[in-house]
N, C-alpha and C positions, 0 to 999 in steps of 0.2 A: 504493501500500500506506501503511497504518496504522501509526504508530507509536507506538512503548507511551506515549509519557508525550504526547502527542497525541491519544487518543483520544477519542473522544468520540459518549458511547451516550442514547438515551431506553431504557428499563425501564418498561416494563405489564403490571400484574398486575391483576386485580378489589380483593382486599384483600388488607388486610397485617397481614393477625387470622392467630391459631396454624395451621397447616399445613404437608401435605409439602413444599408447590408455593412455598410464601412462606417455607419454613424454607432451599429453595437458593436462589428467586434474591437474599434477604437476602446467605448466604454469599459468589455472584458477586459480587456491588453492590459489597460490603465489600471486598473483596479487592480490587476493581476498582479501587476509590476507595484501598487502600492504595496503590496503585502510584502513583499522582495524577493519572486519569482523570479527566476534567468529564462527570457521569453525574447525570440527573434521573432520576428513580423514581416512574412515573406508577400510583394507585387509582384509583377508583372511588368512592373513601368520601369520605363528610364531611369538608367542614373542620374541621381540631381532631383525626379521628382519631390519637389514641396507636397506630405500630404496635407488635404483638407484639413482635417481636423486635426488636434494640436497632441502629439503621443510622451507618452510618457518617459521623461530626457532614461530611464534604465532600458528600451528597450533597443536590439536593433533591429535595424532598419533595414531590409536586404532586398534591391530590384536587381530583376533578373536581366531587365532589360531586352524582354518576350512576348510583348504588346502583340498585338496580330492586330495589322492594318487592316484587316479583314474581319466581315463578319462571320466568312466559313472557318471553318475546322481546318487550315490548309496543313497537309501533313507534315512538310517541313520546321514550320509553327512549331506542333507539338510537340516533333519528337528535340526540340529544339528546349524546349519548358521543360518536358520529362526529362531530361539528362541534368540542365542544369539543376532542377528541383530535385532529383537525387542527390546527384552527389553537393549539394548544402545539407541535407538529410545526414548522410553519411558522415560528414562533416563537423556539423552539429550532433547530433549524436543525443535529440529529445525522446524524454517518457512519452510524452503523448503527441503526438498531432492533430491540430484543428483545422477546418478547411470547410471556405465558404463557395456559396454559390458552384451550381450546374458540373460545367462545363470545366471549371477550375477542381469539382471534387474528383470529377474522374482520370484526371491527370495528376489527381494528388495520390490517388490510391495503383493508379499506374506506377509511377514513381516511386512507390514507397514499397511493391513487390517486394519481399522477402527478404527482406531488412527487420524484418518482427519487429516492429516499433507500433502499437496500435494508435491505429486513423478512427479519428471522430469526425463526418464530414455535418456541415450544414446546412438543407434542403431553404432556402429562402422565400420561394416561392412556391405557389398554389400548384402543383402539376396538370391537375385536372383542368387548368383554367389556362395554363401559360402554354400561346402556340410551338412548338419548335419543329426541329426537320427531323425526319424519320433517325437518322441514325444518329441524332444526339438523344432523341428517344429511344435507341436501342444501348446505346452507350449507358445511357445514367438507367435506363431499367438491370441493367445487367453487371454494369461496373463496380452498380452500390452495393452487391452482395458482397465485397470484399472487406468492406467496410466492419468495423469493431462496434458501432456505433450512427444511429443516421436521429440526427433534430431536427426535428420539426416542433412549426411553432403554434400550433391548433390541433383538435382531436379529429378534426374532417380531412386535414391535407395527412393525416394521419390513415385516417380509412383507406384514403386515396391514393394508394400504394398495394402493390399489391401479398400476396400474404407471406409471401420468401420473403421480400423486403420489411415485412412490420415488425420484423420477429428482431432483430435489430436497431428499432425508430426507440428516443425516447422523445417525449413532450417537452420542451424547455419556451419556453417563451421569450422574450425582449425584455432587457435589464430596462428600466429609467431612474437617472438619475436628475432630480427634480428639482432648479435654484429657489434657493425662496425670495419670491418675486408677489409683491400686493396687488389682486387685480380690480378693475375696472369694472364692475358688472354695466355700469352705464356706462363702458363706449358703446360707441354708434360703429363698428369695426364688425366682418364675418371676415375670418381667415381663414384659409386654406394653402396645402401645403401637400408635395408632392413631385414627382418627376411631373413635364408638361411634354406626357406620354396620351397615348388612344383611348388606353384602358381605364385613366385616371377622370376619363367624363369632363376635366373643366370646363369644359362647353356648353354643356349639361347644365353646370351650374351656373357659368354665365345667364345663359338664357332663359333662370330659375328664377336671377335677380334681375331680370329685365324683365320680370313680367310684373315685380313687382315696386319697382323699384321711385316709380312718378308718384308711390303716397309716402316713401321714406327717402326725403334728399336728401337728410344730415348724415343717412348712413352710408358708409362706403363699402366693396369687398377689397383684399388684396390678395391675392395667391401665389404662392411662396415655389421658386425653383425653377430648373432648365429642363429643358429634353427637346426632342422635336420637333413637336407641337405649336412651340412660340409663334409661329411667323400667322399660322392657323386660325391662335387664339386671340394675338392681338388686331386678325382682322375682323373677327369676331366681331371685339369690342367698340372698332371704329364706324363698324356697321350695325353695330344699334345707338350710336351714340353716346359712348359712357367712358369714352377716354380719361375721364378727368374723376369718373369713380372706378373705375375697376384699375388695381395697379399689381400688372405683373415685376413685382423687386429683381428678382433670381433668387440667387442661395446666398444661403444667411450662416455664419458660424456659431450664432445663436437662435435660435429658431425660438426658445423659449421667452426672450425678451420682445422676438418678434406677435410670437401670441401673446401675448400681455397688452400688447397695444388693444386686443379686439375683443370682444364677451362670445361671440358665434363662434362655434366649428364648423367647419362642413365637410365631411366626406362624399365624394359623387360618385366613387368608380365604381367599374365592373365588377373587375373583380381586387381581389389583392393575399397577398401571401398573412401573414398578420402587420399591419396597417403601426408603423413605428410612427407618425403623424398623429393617427386618432391616438392612442396609446398616452404620447406627450403630450399632446392639448388637455385630455381628461384630464391626465395623473396631475397637472399645473393648475384643472379645476378650474376650465372651459365648460360651457354648456355648449352641446355637440349635437347633432342632426349626420346622418352617417346612412348611407343605404346598404339597405339588409345582402351584401354581397357578398359570395365566398370570393372568401373567406375570412375569422375574425369579427368583424362588426358584434356578428352575435352572440362569442363568446367573449366581449365584453361591456357591451351595451340591453340592461334591463329597462326595457322599455317605459318612457314617461316616469320611472326609478331614476335612472343617471344620464339621462340621452331618449335621444329617439331617432329611429327606426324607418326609414322609406323605402320603397322596390326601387330597387333599378334601374334607371332607363327614363323616371318620369317622372318628367318636369315640373308641371304641376303639384304634382302631395310634394315635393322636395321646396318651392315655392312658398308651397303654405304653412310649410310644417317649420321655415327660416318667419318666416311673418309670423308666425305665432308664442318665437322666440324673443322676437324682435319687440312686438307689441307686450311682453311683460317680461319685467326687469327681476322681478320675483323670483317664478320660475328661471330662469336661467342664473337665476344667486343656488336655487337650490337644485336644478340639476348640476352647477358645478360642481358644489361642494361632497352634493354624492358619490360623483363622479372623482375624485380628488380621493375621495376611502376605498375605492375599488379598486383601484389603483394602486395601493401602499401594497401591494401582493407582490407588487411588480419590481418593486426596489433594489436595487445590485445587488445589494449584500443575499437575497432570496434565491436572485434568477442567479448570481454566479455561484452559491453555493450548490444547486441542484447539477452545474457541470461540474465541480467541485466532487459532486457522487460518482459523475457521468466516470470522471476522469479515475477517483478508488477502483471502479468496477471493470474496468478494458484493462488496468494497471498490473490487476488482482490478479 
């Protein structure tokens, strides 16, 4: 069994730029480093690339300079990543390897074959909802069986895997470290956050806001994030004549500070793995409206107790639900305070202890 002061881990993730998985890995790594653990964190990025999120000074960051410029998994690129990672694992000799992201998990498992080092991989998305190529799906479904443990974020994601894979799954939610920030439930700003990509349905959120904004002239909508849908969303905002009411400020290192500028948070996604932004908004104490998408929101929200759930892709009901909160400051405060209480179980100390238990099990 590993002892708390002698744990030696190698963590691997494709990049450490802005994103939910990157935030989770950084949060866990910094917490473990604060305990005195020896950590090597490996990315595929070009050497010298500055991580978006700050890392604990004791963490050894290794950048393999092996990030593919193509969306395809080119064979030579894969082999380069496998051999470089395998060499690093042999050099480092960690007690446990932790990998995030699906194809990075496949590469890590192949790179560690025969080295007799336990590998814990984390699936960060919903396999049932995420569209991937046949080759990637085949690799994931077959190579994942080599992992000692597969960490997923919800019971529903667990159910989405085959029986053979389920035998190796542990359900561990995302950790949350909430700063002490005072909220103003009278703030007239709606906050949303996430990658500006199609599945997040920020276009739906913009359309819903446009249905009610005429009666709420002092309310604004701010959508934090970056991604391929930015130009389309910007065009939609312009077409609705709401350029002075809806903001797309990009990404931020301090999402809690930005969330605290509002009193309502909205998640409009078509699907999720476990929505980090929703978890963070609830933990901070915001009142929330979320689509009842697979997976995550239903595990987090008790309707009208700590938030509001709405059907996926329903512009009108989403607008009406936002309106309900915009009209009632006491309801915003009630739901927000209950949300913060419900999210205490996701405190970093609690989630990290579940990972530590998993490390003990695979190392014994």
